[in-house]
C-alpha positions as CSV (number, residue, x, y, z in Angstrom):
1,M,65.7,-6.0,57.9
2,Q,65.0,-9.5,59.2
3,I,63.0,-12.1,57.2
4,A,61.6,-15.2,58.8
5,T,60.1,-17.8,56.4
6,R,57.7,-20.6,57.3
7,T,55.1,-22.7,55.5
8,D,51.6,-23.4,56.7
9,G,50.1,-26.1,54.5
10,Q,50.1,-24.8,50.9
11,R,50.9,-21.2,52.1
12,A,54.3,-19.7,52.4
13,I,54.8,-16.8,54.9
14,L,57.5,-14.2,54.8
15,R,57.5,-12.2,58.0
16,L,59.4,-9.0,57.5
17,S,60.6,-6.7,60.3
18,G,62.6,-3.6,60.7
19,R,63.3,-1.3,57.7
20,F,62.7,-2.6,54.1
21,E,65.0,-0.6,52.0
22,F,67.5,-1.1,49.1
23,S,70.1,-2.7,51.4
24,A,67.7,-5.7,51.9
25,H,67.3,-6.5,48.2
26,R,69.7,-9.5,48.1
27,E,68.3,-11.0,51.3
28,F,64.7,-10.5,50.1
29,R,65.3,-12.0,46.7
30,E,66.9,-15.0,48.3
31,A,64.0,-15.6,50.5
32,V,61.6,-15.2,47.6
33,D,63.7,-17.7,45.5
34,Q,63.6,-20.2,48.3
35,V,59.8,-20.0,48.5
36,L,59.4,-20.3,44.7
37,R,61.6,-23.5,44.7
38,Q,59.3,-25.1,47.1
39,G,56.6,-27.4,45.8
40,G,53.0,-27.5,46.9
41,I,52.7,-23.8,47.6
42,D,49.6,-21.9,46.2
43,E,49.9,-18.7,48.1
44,L,52.6,-16.4,49.4
45,V,51.8,-14.1,52.3
46,V,54.1,-11.2,53.0
47,D,53.5,-10.3,56.7
48,L,54.4,-6.6,57.0
49,M,53.4,-6.0,60.6
50,G,56.9,-5.8,61.9
51,L,58.0,-3.3,59.3
52,D,58.7,0.3,60.5
53,Y,59.7,1.8,57.2
54,V,59.6,1.1,53.4
55,D,61.4,3.0,50.7
56,S,60.7,3.2,47.0
57,S,63.0,0.4,46.2
58,A,61.1,-1.8,48.6
59,L,57.9,-1.2,46.7
60,G,59.8,-2.1,43.6
61,M,60.9,-5.4,45.2
62,L,57.2,-6.2,46.1
63,L,56.3,-5.6,42.5
64,M,59.1,-8.0,41.4
65,L,57.8,-10.5,43.9
66,R,54.3,-10.1,42.3
67,E,55.6,-10.7,38.8
68,R,57.6,-13.8,39.8
69,A,54.7,-15.2,41.8
70,M,52.3,-14.7,38.9
71,G,54.8,-16.6,36.8
72,A,54.7,-19.5,39.3
73,K,50.9,-19.3,39.5
74,L,51.1,-18.2,43.2
75,G,48.7,-15.8,44.8
76,V,50.3,-12.9,46.9
77,V,48.9,-11.3,49.9
78,L,50.3,-8.3,51.8
79,A,49.2,-8.8,55.4
80,K,48.9,-6.4,58.3
81,P,50.7,-3.3,57.0
82,R,50.5,-0.5,59.6
83,G,51.5,3.1,60.0
84,M,53.8,4.6,57.5
85,V,54.0,1.3,55.6
86,R,50.3,1.2,55.1
87,Q,50.4,4.8,53.9
88,A,53.1,4.1,51.4
89,L,51.0,1.2,50.0
90,D,48.0,3.4,49.7
91,I,49.8,6.3,48.0
92,A,51.2,3.7,45.5
93,H,47.7,2.2,45.0
94,F,49.0,-1.3,45.8
95,E,45.4,-2.3,46.5
96,K,44.9,-2.5,42.8
97,L,47.8,-4.9,42.4
98,F,47.7,-7.0,45.6
99,T,45.3,-8.4,48.1
100,I,46.1,-6.4,51.3
101,T,44.6,-7.7,54.6
């Protein structure tokens, strides 16, 4: 999986592409840590449009992100999921935990 990070005002954006699975846990955690260390961020957008696949550990990493962001008082948005990724989020009822756009 590839992760591109950028900021847009008070919003940090993590753009994920490829396959989000257990092998990406270290890289994902490092990207999240980098965002959480930044000052002046109110919202974290995880752009899922480029993802082709998520496994159960990826869903767990998103839950970990949610907990850490809540502790830092950041809102989290899961943006643009499509196909199998959207289906996995729907099955896991992530709409009850995240804003999904």
